[in-house]
N, C-alpha and C positions, 0 to 999 in steps of 0.2 A: 424456219429465218424467213424474214419477209423485208420487204424494205417501202417504209414510211417517210416522206418527205425529205427523200435523198438522203434517209439514215437507214443503216442496216439496224434491225431488232433481232435478238434472239430468244424467243420464248416469252417476249412481251418486255424484253429490257432493251432498252437502248443502248448500242455497243459503246458510242461514245461518253454517255454517262457513267458506264462500267468502267471506262478508261480513266476519267476523273477522279473516280471513286479508289479507285484500287493503282493505278497506274500501269505503264506499261513497260517492258513486254507482259503479257499477264494471258493465262489461259483460263479460260471458260468453258466447261460444263454444263450442260443440261442433265439434269435426274429423268425427266420426262423421257427424254430419248433413251437413255441407258435400259429405262424399266421396259420401254417399249419394244425395244430392240431386244432385249434379253426371252420376254415374251414370246414375243414373234418367230424367234429361233429355235425356241424349247419346244414351241406349240408344232411349229411344221415337222419336227421330228416325231413326236409323240403321236402325231395323227397316223403316222403309218407304222410306226414299231413304240410300243407303249414302254420299254425297258431301256428308259434312255437318261442317262446322268450327266447337264451340262457343268463343265467346271471353267469357266472363266479364265484364262490365261492372265497371271496376275503381272507377267513380264510388260504387258500392254498396258496396262495403267495400273498402279500399285497404290493409289492413294487410299487411306484407311477408310475415308467415307464411301469411295465408289466400292469397295470390297464389301462395306455395310449391306449396300443397296443390291449387292446381289446375294447376301446371305439372307436379305430379308424377302427378296424372292424365290429362296429354296433352292439357290446355286450350290454347286462344291466350290472347289478351285483346284487349278494347277500352278504349283507352285516349284521353282527350279533353284531354293535357295534357302537356308535357316530361317532370314529374315523374312522371307515371303511365307516359309509355314508360321512363323508368330504371329504375321499379320492377319494370316487366316485365321488362327486359332483365337485370337484377341478379337477378331470381328465376329466370333461363335460358330464358324461354320464346324458344321460336326465331322468331327475326324474321318468316320469313314466315308464322306464324301471329298477327300482331299487326295489329289495326286501328284506324288512327287517326282519329277523328272530332271534333267539336266545331264551333261556330259560329264561330270565329276561332282562326287558328293564325298565329303571329308567324313572320316570316320565317326568323328564327334557328330556329325550334322544326321549319320544313318542312326546313331543313338538316339538321338533326339526324336527323330522320326517315328522309328519303330517304337521307343519309350510312350507315344502322343498319339499310339494306336491309328497311325494314318492307314486309309484305306487302299492304297496302291502306291509301291515304291518301284519303279521300273528300273533296272537295272540297265547300264548302257555298255557293259563289258564283262568277260569273264572274270577280271581281276574285281571289278565291282561286286558280283554276283558272292565272292569270296569274303569280301568286306560286310556285307548284308549278314553274311553267316556268321562270321564274327560277333558282330556288333548284335545279333539277335540272342545270340549264346551269352552276353553279357548281360543285358539288358531283362534277361530270362522272359522274352516274350515272342513269337513266332513274327516274322516277318512277311507281310501281305506282299508277295514277291510278283511282279512282272517282268517283262524283256523288251525293251525296245529292240526293234528287229529292224534292220536297214534293207528295205525291199529292192532297190536297184531300179527305181523309177526316176524317169527324168519329168521334172514338173516346169513349165513355161513361166517363168518367172523370172525376176531377177537373179544373177548368179548369187549374189550373197544370201537369198532367200530360199535357194533350194538345200534340201537337206537329207538328200535318199538316193544318192551316186555313191559308188565305189570310195570314190575319193573326198567323200565328206569323213567328219570325224565321229558322226553318230552312230550307235548304235552296234549290234552284234549284226554281222553278214548273213543275208538269208541263207545261203549255204552251209552257216553252222548254227542257224536255229534250233533243229532237232537235238543236234549234241549238246547246246546249253541250256534245254528245257531238260534233256535225259540226266545231266549233274545235278542242276538244281532239283529235280522230283526227288532224288536218293537223298535230300539233306533235312532232316526232319525239323531243323530250325527256320527253314523257307517253306511259307505255306503258299506255294504257286498256283495263282488263280487268275493272273491276268498277262495279257500281250498288248504292245504298244507299237505304232509306227506313225511318224508324221515326214511327209514327204517334204514338204516346203510351205512359205506363205505368199499370201496375196494371190491366190491361183483364182483364174476366171474360166477356167475351161471344164465342164461338169466331166467329159470324158475322163479326166485324170483320176478323177474321185470314182467312176464306176470302176477303171482298173483295179486302183489301190484297194476299193473294199472286198471286191472280187479276190484277189490275193490273198488279202487278209483272211476272210472268213473260209478261204482252201486251206492255207497254212494251218490256222486253228485246228481244223478237222483232221491234219495229219500229225500235228503235236500231239492230239488227244489220242489218236491210234496208235502213236510209236511210245508215248509214254505210261497211258493210261491215266492220266491226268484229265481234269474236265477244267478247262478254262471257262470262267464266269464275269470276267470283264474282259472287253476289247475296246481298248482305247484307240480312237480313230486319228487321235491329235486335233490339229485345226487346220487353218491354212486358207479358209475361205476370202475371197478377196473383197475389197471396199472399191465404188467409184468415186476416185480422188479428183478427177475432171468432169465438167459439165458432162464432155462429149463423150467420156467413156463409161464401161457397160461392165457390173458386176452378176453372177448369178443372183438369183432371189433365194430367200431360205429355203422356198418351196423346191426348187430346181437343186439346190444341194442335198435336200434331205431326199429327193426322186433319184438323185444319182447313186448317193450310197445305198438306199434301202430297198428301191422296187423292186431289183430283178433278183435278190438276195433273202427275200421272204423263206422260202421253202429250207433255204440253208441255214437260217438264224435257228428255223425249229429244230432242225435237224441237230442242231449245236445245243440244243436244250434252252434256248430263249435267253443267251447271256444278255446281261446289262451292257451296253454299248456307252462310252463316255467319250465325250467332243470338248475341245478344249478352244473355244472361239475366243480370238483376242480383239483385232481391228474390225471383224464383222459383227461386233455388237457395241464397239466403244468408238469406233473412228469417225462416223460423223455425228458424235454426241459432243466435240469438241472445236471452239475454233482458237487461235492465236490473234490477240490485238495485239499490235506494233506500231511504232510513232515513227514517221519520217522525220530524222534530224538533220539530213543533209540531200538537197537536191542539185545534181550538176552532171555535164555532159562532158564523155570521155570523147573526143573526135565525133562521129557519128551516133554513140551508144548514149542514151540516158539513163544515169542512175538513179537510184534514191537509197541512202544509206540508212538502215533503220535499227530500231536497237533492241531488236530480234536476232540473232545469229544463228551458228551451227552450236554454239553453247546451249542454248536456247531449244533449237529444233534440229537435229541430225540427220534428219531421213532424207533431205534434199542432198547434202554432202555426201554422206554414206551409201545412198542408193539412188542418186540421181533421181528422187522422186517427183513427181511434178503435183503440185498443190494449187487448187483454184483460189485465187486470191480477189478481194473486194475491195474496194475503196469505201471504206465502212460510212465516212461521214461525207461523202460524196457518191451515194451509190447510185444517184438517176440519171449522172451528168454522162454525156456521149463518150465511149471508150474508144478516144483515135490515136495513142501515142504508146510506143512501145517502151517497155521501161526493163531493167534489171535491179532486182532487191537485194542489195549486200547489207551483211551485217557488221559488228562491230570488231571482229576478231583480225587478227594480222595475220590472215590465210586468203589467198588468191581463192581456196576452195569453199570460202564463208560467202555463199548466196543461197538465197532463200528461194529465188526462183529468177526465170530467163525470159525475156522476152513478154513478160505479162501486157495485156494491152488496157489501158486505162485512160483516166482524165491526164492532164498534163498535173503531175505529182508536185505540190509544196511542202518546203517544210512545215512540220505540224499536221500533215495530214495523217489519218488514222486508218490503218489498213488491217484488213481481217482473212487472217489465213483458216482456210476450212480443211476440214476432215483432219484434224489434228489430235484426236482426242486417243487413238493409240500410238504409241510408240513416240510420244510427244515429251511431256514432262520425263518420262520414266526414263529418257536417254539424255537427259539435261546433265549439265556439267559445270566446273567453273572453269574451264579453260579462258585464259587471258586475265585470270581475275574477276569473272563475272559472276554476280550472284545468280542462283537460280531463281525462275520467277515466281511470282505468286499466282496461284488457281484460287478459282471462283467456281463456286456451283450456285446454277440456278435450279430453285425448287418453286413454281409457281410465281409469287410475288415477291420472292424474297433472293437476295444474292447473298451468299456468305464464303469469306473464307475459308478455306479447307487446306490450304499450305500458304502460309505466308511468306512474303518475299523473304531472302536470305539477308542477313547483315555481315558486315566484316568480319563481326567477333564471332560469327557463328562459320562462316567460313573458315577460320582460322584455328575453330575449337580445339583441332585433334593437335595441332601443331605443337613441338616442343624443340628449345633451344640446349643444346647440349653444355655442362657446364662451364664447360673451358671458353662457351662463346658468351656468354651470359654477362661476362662483366663490360660488354660492351654496350650493353643496353641499360 
């Protein structure tokens, strides 16, 4: 991004021109940035350890166009639902490169995944192991099985983003891991090849990843020794954070790779050099996206300046859900002195519908265009129709082209799944 004549430009495209052409609110994604980040992430790991499979987390950004970009770069896919699995397969991701996670997989979901030859399906509970066994028997194919282990590790992040303490719902508890693998190893319908752990998201401290990787590799050795198995895929999860504010910092890809790998090369050789699976989400796509939103109302409540914008919690949930703070730029007045404090409220009838509080900007007026930065991850993928608001359009920028990859929803599309019972239909 750069500023020219006071106007914000992304990959050579004027933000106000994009807003005029496609309307607001509008997500804008940079294909060049996604490709650059993916390559840099993969190369940082592969320089230290060659047996690496990068499976971007579709939950962070599940647009078909983005999935296709990943596939063209040689990536796998981390999916948590049958819809995400279908999306990966339709994007021509090799089934062997797909990892299926999540705390609940219905029986029919497992049948679909196993029959599709998914490379690794990570059980989240003892009961799910039984479901996987039965599903494999029914489709007459072995299930490429891993187990998600809850390591009991604290990650310094928002409480809603931590996932590996005893009070969290995810995985099989560390103390029960050997028992789970012993049971799974006895089942001929389960091809037990993997292990998975994910301790949380948006982590910025390298020590956490160092401790997690050491625990994981130590546990793999214990499992192999206790069961006679040979774990060939170690799924390290994701969690690498992103710099959402100008003054904030996150690990570089190189620091992340070093934290996980540098002290563990001997151990990995002793384990037979298994494939390490990584599931980056925000680390690749967060800074590849911005959200353009228009100021519809500017007003003052006592001593507080409010700008009511057309993007709210229905468009971008992270500030309301996680108290996330994103940098905001006045896209059409980016060179003007920033001297005034503003809160940005959305269109929803909720006091929590606030995109940002206390941003320092020029004196905003109705019609101004704002850009919320670093929204490529968990932006559109968490959007909803709350308050009857349509989900926004999404544009992908590639060189000189700007093309819709998701059109703005219409009223008809929003209610397409609605049905009126017969005893009510006479009123219409």
